[in-house]
C-alpha positions as CSV (number, residue, x, y, z in Angstrom):
1,M,-1.9,4.3,16.4
2,V,-1.2,0.6,17.1
3,E,2.0,-1.3,16.6
4,K,3.1,-4.9,16.7
5,Q,6.5,-6.5,16.4
6,V,7.2,-9.2,13.8
7,K,10.8,-10.6,13.9
8,G,12.1,-7.3,15.3
9,K,10.3,-5.3,12.6
10,V,7.3,-3.0,13.2
11,L,3.8,-3.4,11.8
12,R,1.8,-0.2,12.4
13,I,-1.8,0.9,11.9
14,V,-2.3,4.7,11.7
15,K,-5.1,7.0,10.8
16,G,-4.1,9.9,8.6
17,D,-3.3,11.3,5.1
18,I,-0.9,9.0,3.3
19,T,0.5,12.0,1.3
20,E,1.8,13.4,4.6
21,R,3.6,10.3,5.8
22,E,7.3,10.5,6.2
23,T,8.1,6.9,5.3
24,E,10.6,6.3,2.5
25,A,7.8,5.1,0.2
26,I,4.0,5.3,0.1
27,V,1.8,3.0,-1.9
28,N,-0.7,4.3,-4.4
29,P,-3.7,2.1,-5.0
30,A,-3.5,2.4,-8.8
31,N,-5.5,1.4,-11.8
32,N,-4.1,-0.7,-14.6
33,Y,-3.2,2.4,-16.8
34,L,-1.7,4.3,-13.9
35,K,-4.0,7.3,-14.6
36,H,-4.1,9.0,-11.2
37,L,-7.4,10.9,-11.5
38,G,-9.2,10.6,-8.2
39,G,-9.2,9.2,-4.7
40,V,-5.9,8.4,-3.1
41,A,-4.1,8.4,-6.5
42,G,-5.4,11.8,-7.4
43,A,-4.4,13.2,-4.0
44,I,-0.9,11.8,-4.4
45,V,-0.4,13.5,-7.8
46,K,-2.1,16.8,-6.7
47,K,0.3,17.1,-3.7
48,G,3.4,15.4,-5.2
49,G,3.2,17.1,-8.6
50,S,2.8,16.1,-12.2
51,I,6.2,14.4,-12.3
52,I,4.5,11.4,-10.6
53,Q,2.0,11.1,-13.5
54,E,4.7,11.7,-16.1
55,E,6.8,8.9,-14.7
56,S,3.8,6.6,-14.4
57,D,2.9,7.2,-18.1
58,R,6.2,5.6,-19.1
59,F,5.0,2.2,-17.8
60,G,1.8,1.9,-19.9
61,Y,-0.4,-0.9,-18.8
62,V,0.3,-2.7,-15.5
63,E,-1.3,-6.1,-14.7
64,T,-3.5,-6.4,-11.7
65,G,-1.4,-7.7,-8.7
66,Q,1.7,-6.0,-10.0
67,A,3.5,-2.9,-8.8
68,V,5.9,-0.2,-10.2
69,I,7.9,2.6,-8.6
70,T,8.3,6.3,-9.4
71,S,9.8,9.2,-7.6
72,A,7.5,11.1,-5.2
73,G,7.9,14.6,-6.4
74,N,7.1,17.1,-3.7
75,L,5.9,14.5,-1.2
76,K,7.8,13.8,2.1
77,A,8.3,10.2,0.9
78,K,11.1,9.5,-1.6
79,Y,9.1,7.1,-3.7
80,V,5.6,6.2,-4.7
81,I,5.0,2.5,-5.4
82,H,1.9,2.1,-7.6
83,A,0.1,-1.2,-6.7
84,V,-2.7,-2.3,-9.0
85,G,-5.3,-4.1,-6.8
86,P,-8.3,-6.0,-8.0
87,K,-11.9,-4.8,-8.6
88,W,-14.6,-6.6,-6.6
89,G,-16.2,-9.2,-8.7
90,E,-13.4,-9.8,-11.2
91,G,-12.4,-13.1,-9.4
92,Q,-9.3,-14.1,-7.4
93,E,-9.5,-10.8,-5.4
94,R,-7.7,-12.3,-2.4
95,E,-4.8,-13.6,-4.5
96,K,-4.5,-10.4,-6.6
97,L,-4.6,-8.2,-3.5
98,A,-1.9,-10.2,-1.8
99,S,0.2,-10.1,-4.9
100,A,-0.2,-6.3,-5.2
101,L,1.2,-5.9,-1.7
102,K,3.9,-8.5,-2.0
103,N,5.1,-6.9,-5.2
104,S,5.1,-3.5,-3.5
105,L,7.2,-4.9,-0.6
106,F,9.6,-6.6,-3.1
107,L,10.2,-3.3,-4.8
108,A,10.7,-1.5,-1.5
109,N,13.3,-4.2,-0.5
110,E,15.0,-4.1,-3.9
111,Y,15.5,-0.3,-3.4
112,G,16.8,-0.9,0.1
113,L,14.0,1.1,1.7
114,R,13.4,0.8,5.5
115,S,9.8,2.1,5.7
116,I,6.6,2.0,3.6
117,S,3.1,3.3,4.1
118,V,0.2,1.4,2.6
119,P,-3.5,2.4,2.2
120,A,-6.4,0.0,2.1
121,I,-5.8,-1.0,-1.5
122,S,-8.9,-1.8,-3.5
123,S,-11.3,-0.8,-0.7
124,G,-12.4,2.5,-2.3
125,I,-13.9,2.7,-5.8
126,F,-12.7,-0.9,-6.6
127,G,-15.3,-2.1,-4.0
128,V,-13.4,-4.9,-2.2
129,P,-14.9,-5.2,1.3
130,K,-12.7,-3.5,3.9
131,E,-12.7,-6.5,6.2
132,L,-11.3,-8.7,3.4
133,V,-8.7,-6.0,2.4
134,A,-7.6,-5.7,6.1
135,E,-7.3,-9.4,6.5
136,V,-5.3,-10.0,3.3
137,L,-3.0,-7.0,3.6
138,I,-2.1,-7.6,7.2
139,S,-1.6,-11.4,6.8
140,T,0.6,-10.7,3.7
141,A,2.7,-8.1,5.5
142,I,3.2,-10.5,8.5
143,D,4.2,-13.4,6.2
144,F,6.6,-11.1,4.3
145,L,8.3,-10.0,7.5
146,R,8.4,-13.6,8.9
147,E,9.7,-15.3,5.8
148,R,12.3,-12.9,4.3
149,Q,15.4,-11.1,5.1
150,T,14.5,-7.5,4.2
151,S,15.7,-3.9,4.5
152,I,12.2,-3.0,5.5
153,E,11.9,-2.2,9.2
154,L,8.4,-0.6,9.2
155,I,5.3,-1.5,7.3
156,E,2.4,0.8,8.2
157,F,-1.1,0.8,7.0
158,C,-2.3,4.4,6.8
159,L,-6.1,4.6,6.8
160,F,-8.0,7.8,6.0
161,D,-11.3,7.2,7.8
162,D,-12.4,6.0,11.2
163,E,-14.3,3.0,9.9
164,T,-11.3,1.5,8.0
165,Y,-8.9,2.4,10.8
166,E,-11.1,0.4,13.3
167,I,-11.4,-2.6,10.9
168,F,-7.6,-2.7,10.4
169,K,-7.0,-2.4,14.2
170,E,-9.4,-5.2,14.9
171,K,-7.8,-7.5,12.3
172,L,-4.3,-6.8,13.5
173,A,-5.4,-7.7,17.1
174,Q,-6.8,-11.0,15.8
175,F,-3.5,-12.0,14.3
176,F,-1.7,-11.4,17.6
177,E,-4.2,-13.1,19.9
């Protein structure tokens, strides 16, 4: 685990299973239809229960770069924020990825949440290179904490595998050189 301070708030990189995090919200890297079938989304519904899918179904289609919030069912978190990231090759991936995280953070702040755990959005089946994902997500989180008054005291990036964890750790270090 690595932590850095940004205006008295904590930015953390951890390796682990996001479904086990005890933050108030976890972010689900969702598809546009919020059908949580595989990957992180599937694991969240499997562990959290069908209520997450049922609540997600009420939203219908969600634009890329947007985010919506549901309860977290049986998870340790109180909420799941479903962020729709871009697919590699669709264009404007950097902007859409930043928007997905910003909108997730706006929702967390709107709900008065103090902590949020975020995976490497779009780096799995959506194919966005992990280095780009790490750079965009970390810089977006830093900018959010620097530029806004927010209830959020902790933004953590929870990475499942060693490779992604190392990439995020290196990117975080570069922002604080």
